[in-house]
N, C-alpha and C positions, 0 to 999 in steps of 0.2 A: 409193681402192682398194676394189673391190667384192668381190673374192675373193682368197684366198691359195692359190696352186697351184704348177705345175711351174716356172714362171720363177723364183720365189723359191727353189725347191730348187736350181736351177742356180747362182744367185748365192751361196747358202749354201755349196755345195761349193767355189766359186771362192774364197770368203773363208776356207777352211780349217776350217770348222765341223765337217766330218766328217773327223777326223784318223785314226780307225780304222774299219775296215769295220763298217757296221751301227750305229755309235754316233754319234749326232748331238747337238750341244749347243754353245752359246756362253755359257751362264750362267757366273757366276764360279765356282760350285761344280764345274761340269763342266770348266772350264778348269784348275782346280787338280788335278782327277783326271787329266786328259790330260797335264799337265806332269809329274806324279808318275810316271805310266806311262813316259813317254819317258826319264826319269831312271833308273828302276830295272829296266826290262825286260831289259837285258843284264847285270844285276849278278849273277845266279844266286842272289840272296838269296831265302829263303822269304817269301811274301806272304799276307796275309789280306785278302780283299775283303769288306766288310760292306755291308749295305743291305737295305731291305725287299724282299719278293718282287716280281718284275716290274720291277726297276730296271735290269737288264742286267748283273748281276754275271758271269754266264757268258761274255757277249760280251767283257767287259773282261779276264777271265782268258785268253781265247783271244788277245786283242790283245797281252797281255804276252808270251805264247809267240811269236807271229808277229813281234814286234819284238826277239826275243832271238836270240843266236847258236845257239839250239837249234831255230830255226824249221824246219829241214829234217828234224828228228826228230819222233817221234810226239807228238801232244797227246792225252792220254787223260783223259776225264772220267768220274768215278764219283759217282753220287748215293748218298751214304752212308745216306740214309733210305729208299731204294727197294729195297735188296737184302734178301731174306729172311735172318733172323738165322742160320739154319743153313748159309747159303751165303756168308756175309760173308768169312770167312777165305780160302775157296777163290777167291772173286772177286778179292780183293786180292793174294794170294800164289801162287795156283795150287795144283795138287795133282798127285800121282803116281798112276799107275795102281793101283787097288785101295785107295786111301786111305779110301774109304767106299763104302757101297752105291750103285751106279750109276756109280762112277768107273771106267768100262771103259777109258778112255785117259787119258794124262797131259794136263794143260792148263796153259798158262802163265797167271799172274795179271796183273792190270792193271799192277802195279809193273814186272814184267819186260817187258811190252809197251811200256811208256813209257821204257824204258832209253835214256838219251841225250837224252831230250826232257823234256816237262813233264807232271806228273800233277795234275789239278784235282780236289780233294776237295770235291765240292759238298755243301752242308748238313752240314758237319763237326760242327756243334753238336749234331746228333742222333746222333753216333756213340757206342756204348756204351763204358763205361770199360775193359772187358777189351781191346777192339780198340784203344783209345787207347794202351794199354801197348805193344802190338805195333807200332803206327805210330811211336811214339816211338823204339823200338829201330831201326827201319828208317832213320829220319832221322839218328840218331846214328851208327850203324855202317855204313849203306849196304849192308846185307845182310840176308837172311832165308832161311828154309827153307820150301819148299812144304809144304802139308798132307800128312802121311804120309811126307814125305821126310826124308833125312838130309844131302843134299848142299846146301851153302850157295850161294845165288845172289847174286852181287855186282851192284849196280846203280849207275847215276848218273842221278838224276832231280832236277828242280827242282819244288818243291811250291808250288802256289797253292791256298790253302784259301778256300772261299767259304761264307758263312753269313748268314742273316737274324737270327741271335741275337746278343746281347751276350755274347761269350765271357768277358769279364772278370767279368761278373755270374754267368755259369755256373760260373766258377772259385770264386767266393765261396760259391755254393750247393752246391759239391761235385759238380757235374754234368759238369765238364770239368777234366782234369788241369792243374795249374799249370805243370808242367815241359813238357808238350806245348804249352801256349799260348805260352810264351816261346820255344820252339823254332820254332814256326810263324810267330808274329807279329813277324818281324824288321822288316817294312815293312807297316804297315796302310794300306789305301785305303778310303775311305768313299764310297759312291755315294749321292747325295741322292735322296729321294723326289721324284716329279714335282711334287707340290704345293709343294716347296721350290725348284723351278726352272721356274716357270710361264713365264718368258720363252722357254723352249725349245719350248713347245707348238706355236707356228706352224711352226717348223722341222721338228719331228717329224711334224706332220700332213702337211706337204708332202712330206717324205721317204717316208712310208708311202703317200701318195696316188700318187706317181709309181711306186713299187714295185708296188702292186696294180693300177694301171691297165695296166701292162705285163704282169703275171702273169695278169690276168683278161680282157685284151684289151677293156678299157672306156676311156671317154674323159671322165671327170669333170673339170671345169675347176678346181674348188677349193671352198673354204668361204666362205660369206657372212660379213660382219663380225659379224653377230649370232650366227651359229652359232659362230664362232671365240671370241666373247666368252663364250658359254656354256661352251665347252670350257676356257677360261682359268680360270673361276671354279669349275668342278667339282673336288671334292677328290681324285679319282683314287686310290681305295683299292687298285686293281690296278696302279697306276703305268704305266710305259711299255707293258707287255704289254697292259693293258686298253685303252690308246689305240690300239695297233696292231690289236687285234681289232676295235675299233669302226670304224676306217677300212676294214678289210677288208670288214666287214658292209655298210657304206654303199656301197662300190664295187660290191658284188654286187647290192645291192637298188636303188640309184639308177641305175646304169649310165651316165648321161650328165648333162650340165648342171652346175649349182652346187648344192652341199649347203646347205640352209637350216636354220634353227632347227627347223622342223617335221619335218625328217628325223631329228633326234636322238631318242634315247630319252627317254621321258617323265620318268624319274628325273633326268636332266640338266637338263631344262627346269624341273622343280620346284625343283631346287637353286638356280637362278638367280632364280626367283620368290621363294624364301625369303630370299635375300640382298638382292634389290632388289624388294620387293613393288610392284606397279603401283598407282598411285593415279590414278584417272580420275574426278575430281569432276564431277558434272553441274552445268551452269549453269542456275540457275532461270530460269523464263520471265520473271520481272520483274527479272532481272539480279542482280548481286552487287557488293559493295564489295571491290575487289581488295586494297586496302590492309589492310582488316580480315582478309580471308582469309589473306594472307601473314603478318600479325602472329600470327594464331592458330596457323598452321603452325609459325612460329618458336618461339612460346611452348611448343608441344607438344614440339618437339625439345629445347629447353633443359631442360624438366622430365624428359624421358626420359634425357638425358645425366647429369643430377644423380642420377637414380634408379639408373642403372647404375654410377655411381662412388661411391655412398653419400654423396653430398653434397660430394665433394672437387672444388672448383671448377677447380683446375689440370688435373685429369684430364678433367673434363667439357669444358673448353675445347679440350683436345687432340682429343677425339672430334669436336668441331665444327669443328676447324681454325680457331679464332679465338683472340685473345689473352685471357688471364685477365681483364684489365682491362675488355675489351669485354663479356665474359660477365657480369661483376659489374654493369656499367652497365645491361645489358638486364634482368637479374634485378630490379634496383631499380626500373626503369621498369614492368615488368610487375606487380611487387608493389604499386607505387604505384597503378597503374590498378585493380588488384583491390580495394585498400583503398577507393578512391574510389567504386567501384560499390557496395561493401557499405554504405558510409555513406549513399549515395543511396537504396539499397533500405530501409535502416533508417528 
């Protein structure tokens, strides 16, 4: 196979790899997440979705809503870290006319807008403690008063909280209320980082390539095996979002043909070079003894493995993918050869 492109994406969809809109994966970690969503989507239980930034937590929260009995009601997403502190309560619970300077008309809050549906509290780990108390009351009593108002508003919402933070650790540090944590985290779902689901990279690449080919009216055929290998070994600090942005950039710049290693950013090629440094020994004009060269290379790797494992032969053997007994025999042989040479020199 010379490249990975649209045909593979079609096969992937036929195999059921894209169970929810925009979420692609067939790795064990993703299958577990998909199975869990299918089990709990219609349960009405509160859910906490955790994972690093760029892993697709917001997409999964929307999928939970779409596969629940609330799917024909609003899905309202709030970024808890993006709202100015002086407007937070108003955004969540609304306000009445004259509640504060500039409140010339009444405005419903996000909880009221989401009534009957799902409210997604994005980056809830960044929510301040005062607001956490108010959110806890809403979850317990299913009611609240708008800012400046005295009339109680009754609501029926399902909460899906999303965060990149470890909420249990935040509770231990006093940054997140324990009672709110237990109220929210009825069902936890963890989305893995892309580096922990590398087998999904070809599928994601093909999915994004098809999408951006259509959106940008381009006709890229796919990625070369070498380019795909580089993507596979890159650590992806920005996760799926970083991969998506890369494919979009390549579609815009390359326009057509097959994406090769040379089309990828230098930092990605450098990562591959660091993991697998190229060795291109030059053949001397008068030739070389291949057996001696191979033995020297083997000896170097053995000493490096022992150095990395502080002399623990079992671990060194595992690094070299050989049996411990085989490693011991090779060490004895090379040690014997070294001793013989030293005696001859003496």
